[in-house]
TORNUMI-969436 format. One record per residue: x, y, z of N, C-alpha, C, CB in turn; residue in one letter; residue number from 1. Coordinates in steps of 0.1 Angstrom, whole numbers, m for minus. Glycine has a CB too. Layout:
[rec [X Y Z] [X Y Z] [X Y Z] [X Y Z] a NUM]
...
! end
This chain:
[rec [787 1012 1495] [773 1010 1493] [768 1023 1485] [766 1009 1508] m 1]
[rec [774 1035 1489] [770 1047 1483] [773 1046 1467] [776 1058 1490] k 2]
[rec [785 1042 1464] [790 1041 1450] [781 1031 1443] [806 1036 1450] r 3]
[rec [777 1020 1449] [768 1010 1443] [754 1016 1440] [767 997 1452] t 4]
[rec [748 1023 1448] [736 1031 1446] [738 1041 1434] [733 1038 1458] i 5]
[rec [749 1048 1434] [751 1058 1423] [753 1051 1409] [764 1066 1427] q 6]
[rec [760 1039 1409] [761 1033 1397] [748 1027 1393] [771 1022 1397] l 7]
[rec [739 1022 1402] [726 1017 1398] [718 1028 1393] [719 1010 1411] l 8]
[rec [718 1039 1399] [710 1051 1395] [715 1055 1381] [712 1063 1404] a 9]
[rec [728 1056 1378] [733 1059 1365] [729 1049 1354] [748 1060 1366] l 10]
[rec [729 1037 1357] [725 1026 1348] [710 1027 1345] [729 1013 1355] f 11]
[rec [702 1031 1355] [687 1032 1353] [684 1045 1345] [680 1033 1367] m 12]
[rec [692 1055 1347] [691 1068 1339] [694 1065 1324] [702 1078 1345] l 13]
[rec [704 1058 1321] [707 1054 1307] [697 1045 1301] [722 1048 1307] f 14]
[rec [690 1037 1308] [680 1028 1304] [667 1033 1301] [680 1019 1314] s 15]
[rec [664 1045 1306] [650 1051 1305] [647 1053 1289] [650 1066 1312] i 16]
[rec [656 1058 1282] [652 1059 1267] [649 1047 1260] [663 1065 1259] p 17]
[rec [655 1036 1264] [652 1023 1258] [638 1018 1261] [662 1014 1263] q 18]
[rec [633 1023 1274] [619 1019 1277] [608 1024 1268] [617 1024 1291] l 19]
[rec [611 1037 1264] [601 1044 1255] [604 1044 1241] [602 1058 1259] f 20]
[rec [615 1038 1236] [618 1037 1222] [613 1023 1216] [632 1038 1220] a 21]
[rec [601 1019 1219] [597 1006 1215] [592 1005 1201] [587 1002 1224] q 22]
[rec [589 1017 1194] [585 1018 1180] [595 1025 1171] [573 1024 1179] f 23]
[rec [604 1032 1176] [613 1040 1169] [621 1031 1159] [623 1047 1178] e 24]
[rec [620 1036 1145] [627 1027 1136] [620 1016 1130] [639 1022 1142] g 25]
[rec [608 1013 1134] [600 1001 1130] [592 1006 1116] [591 996 1141] t 26]
[rec [590 996 1108] [582 998 1096] [569 989 1096] [592 994 1084] v 27]
[rec [558 995 1089] [547 986 1088] [542 988 1074] [535 990 1098] g 28]
[rec [534 978 1069] [529 978 1056] [514 974 1057] [537 969 1046] i 29]
[rec [506 979 1049] [492 976 1049] [484 978 1036] [486 984 1060] g 30]
[rec [471 975 1037] [462 977 1026] [451 985 1032] [457 963 1019] a 31]
[rec [443 991 1024] [432 1000 1028] [421 1001 1017] [437 1014 1033] h 32]
[rec [409 1003 1021] [398 1007 1012] [395 1022 1016] [385 998 1013] v 33]
[rec [390 1029 1006] [388 1044 1009] [375 1048 1001] [400 1052 1004] a 34]
[rec [369 1059 1006] [358 1065 999] [360 1080 999] [344 1061 1005] y 35]
[rec [360 1085 986] [362 1100 984] [349 1106 981] [373 1103 974] g 36]
[rec [346 1117 986] [332 1124 984] [332 1131 971] [328 1134 995] t 37]
[rec [344 1136 965] [343 1143 952] [344 1132 941] [355 1153 951] e 38]
[rec [351 1121 942] [352 1112 931] [339 1103 933] [367 1103 932] i 39]
[rec [333 1102 945] [321 1096 948] [320 1081 944] [311 1103 941] n 40]
[rec [332 1075 949] [332 1059 948] [342 1054 957] [336 1055 934] r 41]
[rec [342 1041 959] [353 1035 968] [365 1033 960] [348 1022 973] p 42]
[rec [376 1032 967] [390 1029 961] [397 1019 970] [399 1042 958] g 43]
[rec [408 1015 964] [417 1005 972] [431 1010 971] [416 991 966] v 44]
[rec [439 1006 981] [453 1011 980] [462 1004 991] [453 1027 980] g 45]
[rec [473 1009 992] [483 1004 1001] [491 1016 1008] [493 995 994] g 46]
[rec [497 1013 1020] [503 1023 1027] [516 1017 1035] [492 1029 1036] h 47]
[rec [525 1026 1038] [536 1022 1046] [536 1031 1059] [549 1024 1038] l 48]
[rec [541 1026 1070] [542 1034 1082] [557 1033 1087] [532 1029 1094] h 49]
[rec [564 1044 1088] [577 1043 1094] [577 1052 1106] [588 1048 1084] y 50]
[rec [581 1046 1118] [581 1054 1130] [595 1061 1130] [580 1045 1142] y 51]
[rec [594 1074 1128] [607 1082 1129] [611 1084 1143] [605 1096 1123] r 52]
[rec [602 1085 1153] [604 1086 1167] [593 1077 1173] [603 1101 1174] t 53]
[rec [593 1075 1185] [582 1067 1192] [567 1072 1188] [584 1068 1207] n 54]
[rec [566 1085 1187] [552 1091 1184] [550 1096 1171] [549 1101 1193] n 55]
[rec [561 1100 1164] [560 1106 1150] [562 1094 1139] [572 1117 1148] l 56]
[rec [552 1093 1131] [552 1084 1121] [550 1089 1107] [541 1074 1122] r 57]
[rec [558 1086 1098] [556 1090 1084] [549 1079 1077] [571 1093 1078] i 58]
[rec [539 1083 1069] [529 1074 1063] [526 1077 1048] [516 1074 1071] a 59]
[rec [534 1072 1039] [531 1074 1025] [521 1065 1021] [543 1073 1016] p 60]
[rec [512 1068 1011] [502 1058 1007] [498 1061 992] [489 1059 1017] s 61]
[rec [492 1051 986] [488 1051 972] [473 1045 972] [498 1042 962] f 62]
[rec [464 1053 965] [450 1048 965] [445 1050 950] [441 1055 975] t 63]
[rec [438 1039 945] [433 1040 932] [418 1039 932] [439 1028 923] y 64]
[rec [411 1048 925] [397 1048 924] [394 1045 909] [390 1062 928] f 65]
[rec [386 1033 907] [384 1029 893] [376 1038 884] [378 1015 893] p 66]
[rec [378 1038 872] [371 1047 863] [356 1041 861] [378 1048 849] e 67]
[rec [347 1050 865] [333 1046 863] [326 1058 858] [327 1040 877] i 68]
[rec [317 1057 849] [309 1068 843] [320 1079 838] [300 1075 854] n 69]
[rec [330 1074 831] [340 1083 825] [347 1092 834] [334 1091 815] d 70]
[rec [349 1088 847] [357 1096 857] [364 1086 867] [345 1106 866] k 71]
[rec [377 1088 867] [385 1079 876] [397 1088 882] [391 1067 868] g 72]
[rec [404 1082 892] [415 1090 899] [424 1081 905] [409 1099 909] m 73]
[rec [437 1084 907] [446 1078 916] [453 1089 924] [456 1069 909] w 74]
[rec [458 1086 936] [465 1096 944] [476 1090 952] [455 1103 952] m 75]
[rec [486 1098 955] [496 1095 963] [497 1105 975] [510 1094 956] v 76]
[rec [496 1101 987] [497 1110 999] [510 1107 1006] [485 1108 1008] d 77]
[rec [515 1117 1012] [527 1117 1021] [523 1124 1034] [540 1124 1014] a 78]
[rec [519 1116 1044] [513 1122 1057] [523 1119 1068] [499 1115 1061] d 79]
[rec [520 1127 1078] [528 1125 1091] [516 1122 1101] [538 1140 1096] a 80]
[rec [519 1113 1111] [510 1110 1121] [517 1113 1135] [505 1094 1120] h 81]
[rec [509 1120 1144] [516 1119 1157] [507 1112 1166] [519 1134 1163] y 82]
[rec [513 1099 1170] [505 1089 1176] [503 1092 1191] [511 1076 1173] v 83]
[rec [491 1093 1196] [488 1095 1210] [481 1083 1215] [479 1107 1212] l 84]
[rec [488 1075 1223] [481 1063 1230] [470 1066 1239] [491 1055 1237] p 85]
[rec [459 1058 1237] [447 1059 1246] [448 1048 1256] [433 1059 1239] l 86]
[rec [453 1036 1251] [455 1024 1260] [466 1016 1254] [441 1016 1262] s 87]
[rec [468 1004 1259] [479 995 1253] [475 992 1238] [480 981 1262] i 88]
[rec [462 991 1235] [459 986 1221] [452 996 1212] [449 975 1223] t 89]
[rec [450 1009 1217] [444 1018 1209] [450 1032 1209] [431 1019 1213] a 90]
[rec [450 1039 1198] [457 1052 1197] [449 1061 1188] [472 1050 1192] s 91]
[rec [450 1074 1190] [445 1084 1182] [457 1091 1176] [435 1094 1189] l 92]
[rec [455 1096 1163] [466 1104 1157] [461 1115 1148] [476 1096 1148] y 93]
[rec [465 1128 1150] [462 1137 1140] [470 1135 1127] [465 1151 1146] p 94]
[rec [465 1139 1116] [472 1137 1102] [474 1150 1096] [463 1128 1093] i 95]
[rec [485 1152 1090] [489 1163 1082] [498 1158 1071] [495 1175 1091] g 96]
[rec [496 1164 1058] [505 1160 1048] [502 1166 1035] [506 1145 1047] g 97]
[rec [509 1161 1025] [508 1166 1012] [501 1156 1002] [523 1168 1007] i 98]
[rec [496 1160 992] [488 1151 983] [491 1154 969] [473 1153 986] h 99]
[rec [490 1143 960] [492 1145 946] [481 1136 939] [508 1141 941] y 100]
[rec [473 1140 930] [463 1132 924] [463 1134 908] [449 1135 930] s 101]
[rec [459 1123 902] [457 1125 888] [442 1120 884] [467 1117 880] n 102]
[rec [435 1130 880] [421 1128 877] [419 1126 862] [412 1141 883] w 103]
[rec [411 1116 858] [409 1112 844] [394 1114 840] [414 1097 841] v 104]
[rec [392 1121 829] [378 1123 825] [377 1120 810] [373 1138 828] f 105]
[rec [366 1112 805] [363 1110 792] [351 1120 789] [359 1095 789] d 106]
[rec [354 1130 781] [344 1139 777] [331 1133 769] [350 1150 770] k 107]
[rec [333 1132 757] [323 1125 748] [330 1116 739] [315 1136 739] n 108]
[rec [322 1107 732] [329 1098 723] [335 1107 712] [319 1088 716] e 109]
[rec [346 1103 707] [354 1110 697] [363 1121 702] [345 1116 687] g 110]
[rec [360 1125 715] [369 1136 721] [380 1129 728] [361 1145 731] m 111]
[rec [391 1137 730] [403 1131 737] [400 1130 752] [416 1139 734] p 112]
[rec [406 1121 758] [406 1119 772] [413 1132 780] [414 1107 775] r 113]
[rec [408 1135 791] [414 1147 797] [420 1142 811] [403 1159 800] t 114]
[rec [432 1146 814] [438 1143 827] [441 1157 833] [452 1134 824] n 115]
[rec [439 1157 846] [442 1168 855] [450 1164 866] [430 1176 859] k 116]
[rec [461 1169 868] [470 1166 879] [468 1178 890] [485 1164 874] q 117]
[rec [467 1174 902] [465 1183 914] [475 1180 925] [450 1183 919] r 118]
[rec [480 1191 930] [487 1190 943] [477 1195 953] [501 1199 943] l 119]
[rec [479 1190 965] [471 1195 976] [477 1192 990] [457 1189 975] g 120]
[rec [468 1194 1000] [473 1190 1014] [462 1183 1021] [477 1204 1022] t 121]
[rec [465 1175 1031] [457 1167 1039] [456 1171 1053] [461 1153 1038] n 122]
[rec [445 1171 1060] [444 1174 1074] [433 1166 1079] [442 1189 1077] l 123]
[rec [435 1158 1090] [425 1149 1095] [429 1143 1108] [423 1139 1086] g 124]
[rec [421 1132 1112] [423 1124 1124] [422 1109 1121] [413 1128 1134] m 125]
[rec [430 1101 1128] [429 1087 1126] [429 1079 1139] [441 1083 1118] g 126]
[rec [425 1067 1139] [424 1058 1150] [430 1045 1147] [409 1057 1154] f 127]
[rec [438 1039 1155] [443 1026 1152] [440 1016 1164] [457 1028 1148] q 128]
[rec [438 1004 1162] [436 994 1172] [444 982 1169] [422 990 1172] h 129]
[rec [453 978 1178] [461 965 1177] [453 954 1179] [472 965 1188] d 130]
[rec [451 947 1168] [443 934 1169] [450 923 1176] [438 929 1155] i 131]
[rec [462 921 1172] [471 911 1179] [486 916 1177] [469 896 1173] s 132]
[rec [494 908 1182] [508 912 1181] [513 915 1166] [516 902 1187] y 133]
[rec [516 926 1163] [521 931 1150] [509 932 1140] [531 921 1146] r 134]
[rec [497 932 1143] [486 934 1134] [477 945 1139] [478 921 1131] v 135]
[rec [475 954 1130] [467 966 1133] [456 969 1124] [474 978 1134] r 136]
[rec [445 975 1129] [435 980 1121] [435 996 1122] [420 975 1124] a 137]
[rec [433 1003 1112] [432 1018 1113] [420 1024 1106] [445 1024 1108] n 138]
[rec [415 1035 1110] [405 1042 1104] [409 1057 1104] [391 1039 1111] f 139]
[rec [407 1063 1093] [411 1077 1090] [401 1085 1084] [423 1078 1082] e 140]
[rec [399 1097 1089] [390 1107 1083] [398 1119 1080] [377 1110 1092] l 141]
[rec [400 1123 1068] [407 1136 1065] [401 1143 1054] [422 1133 1061] k 142]
[rec [404 1156 1054] [400 1166 1044] [411 1168 1035] [395 1179 1049] y 143]
[rec [409 1167 1021] [420 1169 1012] [416 1183 1005] [421 1158 1001] q 144]
[rec [425 1192 1007] [424 1206 1001] [431 1204 987] [432 1217 1010] f 145]
[rec [422 1203 977] [427 1201 963] [419 1212 954] [424 1186 958] i 146]
[rec [427 1219 947] [420 1230 938] [411 1223 929] [431 1238 929] r 147]
[rec [398 1228 929] [387 1224 921] [381 1209 925] [392 1224 907] d 148]
[rec [388 1201 933] [384 1188 937] [386 1185 952] [391 1177 929] y 149]
[rec [385 1194 961] [385 1191 975] [375 1181 979] [383 1202 983] s 150]
[rec [379 1173 989] [370 1162 992] [373 1157 1007] [371 1150 982] q 151]
[rec [363 1150 1012] [365 1143 1025] [369 1129 1020] [351 1143 1034] v 152]
[rec [379 1123 1028] [382 1110 1024] [381 1101 1037] [396 1110 1018] l 153]
[rec [375 1090 1036] [373 1080 1047] [381 1068 1043] [358 1077 1049] l 154]
[rec [390 1063 1052] [397 1052 1049] [397 1042 1061] [411 1056 1046] t 155]
[rec [396 1029 1057] [398 1018 1067] [407 1008 1062] [385 1011 1070] a 156]
[rec [417 1003 1070] [426 994 1066] [432 986 1077] [436 1002 1060] g 157]
[rec [441 977 1073] [448 969 1083] [463 968 1078] [442 954 1084] f 158]
[rec [471 965 1087] [485 963 1084] [493 955 1094] [491 977 1082] g 159]
[rec [506 953 1091] [515 945 1098] [527 953 1100] [518 931 1092] f 160]
[rec [533 953 1112] [546 961 1115] [557 951 1119] [543 971 1126] w 161]
[rec [569 955 1115] [580 947 1116] [590 952 1127] [587 945 1104] f 162]
! end
């Protein structure tokens, strides 16, 4: 009887990591709309989510802001999220990452187009809500530290995870 209890306890001990590893290694893909305060217009894009661990998620994204009034921009972000569950369907996550953007300006007619590439960093907070099985909505507010073009970025999107 003592040996059976010991084997059962050992089995349960080795099963504990499997209980908490429900997201580790999963991948998600989604689309989002964004608004940047420096570019001063809405944009559209896509993102990937890869759960490195159960709480740590790597999230690269691409966002395009169309050229209006001779000014446009596209950006690529590589962020990390640390997911903090609030309930079964809701989570908060702090955001930190790096940023690359290409800003396009048309000065005057007859003048050449100007492109400015910028590296920067991101810092912010996000919220996600599981709408149904494998479907999520997310909202992010982050500040992008970009030389000459720092801005607040508000993003809303949805995605599917596999």
